[in-house]
C-alpha positions as CSV (number, residue, x, y, z in Angstrom):
1,M,-18.4,-34.9,92.9
2,T,-16.6,-34.1,90.0
3,K,-14.3,-36.3,87.5
4,Y,-10.8,-34.6,86.4
5,A,-8.3,-35.5,84.5
6,I,-4.6,-35.1,85.4
7,Y,-2.4,-36.0,82.3
8,F,1.3,-34.9,80.7
9,N,2.8,-34.7,77.3
10,Q,5.7,-37.1,77.3
11,Q,7.8,-34.2,75.9
12,W,7.4,-32.7,79.5
13,V,9.5,-35.4,81.2
14,G,12.6,-34.4,80.0
15,D,16.1,-36.5,79.2
16,H,16.9,-38.3,82.5
17,D,19.5,-41.3,82.8
18,E,17.7,-45.0,83.6
19,E,18.5,-44.3,87.4
20,W,16.6,-41.2,87.6
21,F,13.6,-42.8,86.2
22,L,13.8,-45.9,88.5
23,G,13.8,-43.1,91.4
24,R,10.4,-41.7,90.2
25,V,8.9,-45.2,90.3
26,E,8.1,-45.4,94.4
27,P,6.9,-41.7,94.7
28,S,4.7,-41.7,91.4
29,T,3.1,-45.3,92.6
30,A,3.0,-44.0,96.1
31,V,0.6,-41.2,95.0
32,V,-1.6,-43.6,93.3
33,A,-1.7,-45.7,96.2
34,D,-2.8,-42.7,97.9
35,M,-5.5,-41.7,95.9
36,A,-6.9,-45.2,95.6
37,E,-7.1,-45.3,99.4
38,A,-8.5,-41.9,99.6
39,G,-11.6,-43.3,97.0
40,V,-10.6,-40.7,94.5
41,L,-9.0,-43.0,91.5
42,L,-10.7,-44.3,88.8
43,F,-7.9,-44.7,86.1
44,A,-3.8,-44.1,86.3
45,G,-1.6,-45.3,83.7
46,G,1.1,-44.3,81.1
47,L,0.6,-44.7,77.1
48,V,3.0,-46.4,75.0
49,E,5.2,-44.2,73.9
50,D,6.0,-46.0,70.3
51,L,3.4,-43.8,68.2
52,A,4.1,-46.7,65.4
53,E,1.9,-48.4,68.1
54,A,-1.1,-46.0,67.7
55,F,-4.0,-46.0,64.9
56,S,-6.7,-43.6,64.3
57,A,-10.3,-43.8,64.1
58,D,-12.3,-41.4,61.8
59,G,-16.0,-41.2,60.9
60,T,-16.2,-38.1,59.9
61,S,-16.3,-38.4,56.1
62,G,-19.6,-40.4,56.5
63,T,-17.2,-43.9,56.2
64,M,-15.5,-45.0,58.9
65,V,-11.9,-45.2,58.3
66,V,-9.4,-46.8,60.7
67,T,-5.7,-46.1,60.2
68,D,-2.3,-47.2,61.4
69,G,-0.6,-44.2,63.5
70,P,-1.6,-41.0,65.0
71,Y,-4.4,-39.1,63.9
72,T,-2.2,-36.0,63.3
73,E,1.7,-35.5,63.1
74,T,2.7,-33.7,66.6
75,T,5.9,-32.8,68.3
76,E,4.1,-33.9,71.3
77,Y,1.9,-36.6,72.5
78,L,-0.1,-37.9,75.6
79,G,2.7,-39.8,77.8
80,G,0.3,-40.6,80.6
81,I,-3.2,-40.0,82.2
82,T,-4.9,-40.3,85.6
83,I,-8.6,-39.9,86.1
84,I,-10.1,-38.5,89.7
85,E,-13.1,-37.9,91.1
86,V,-13.4,-35.0,93.9
87,P,-15.7,-32.9,95.8
88,D,-14.0,-29.7,94.4
89,L,-11.2,-28.2,92.4
90,E,-9.1,-27.6,95.5
91,T,-9.0,-31.4,95.9
92,A,-8.0,-32.0,92.2
93,K,-5.2,-29.2,92.2
94,M,-4.1,-31.3,95.8
95,W,-3.9,-34.3,93.8
96,A,-2.4,-32.8,90.8
97,A,0.5,-31.6,92.7
98,R,1.1,-35.0,94.4
99,V,0.8,-36.7,90.9
100,A,3.6,-33.7,89.3
101,E,5.9,-34.2,92.6
102,G,5.9,-38.4,92.6
103,C,6.5,-38.5,88.7
104,G,9.1,-35.3,88.5
105,W,7.4,-33.3,85.7
106,P,4.7,-31.2,84.8
107,Q,0.7,-32.0,84.5
108,E,-2.0,-30.2,83.4
109,V,-5.7,-30.9,84.6
110,R,-8.9,-30.4,83.3
111,E,-12.6,-30.9,84.3
112,I,-14.4,-33.8,82.7
113,K,-17.8,-32.7,81.3
C-alpha cells in the first residue's frame, strides 16, 4: 500500500458566491465518506485561510526560532489536504478525480515517501 497526498492551493478555488460553496459541501463530504468506507482515508481537512494565524518553526541556524506568519511570502498557499493509502497509482488517480469533482476545483497528487 502506498500513501498519497491530494491537495490544493487556496487560489485554485476561484471566486464564487456563498451559494456555490454551499453546493460543494454535500459532494465533497460524500467523497470523504466514500474513502472512509473503502478503508483508504487517513486524513482529510481544509486549512484556516487567514495566514495571520500561521506560524513558522525554523531550526536551520542551529537555534530554533518560532515566528508568527508563514515561512515565506507567497501568493499561493495550501488550502486543504487529504491523505489516502491505496494499493496502486491508478486507485490514487481515481480518488483524486473524485475529490476534484466533489470540491469543484483542481487537486494535485503526490506520493508520500
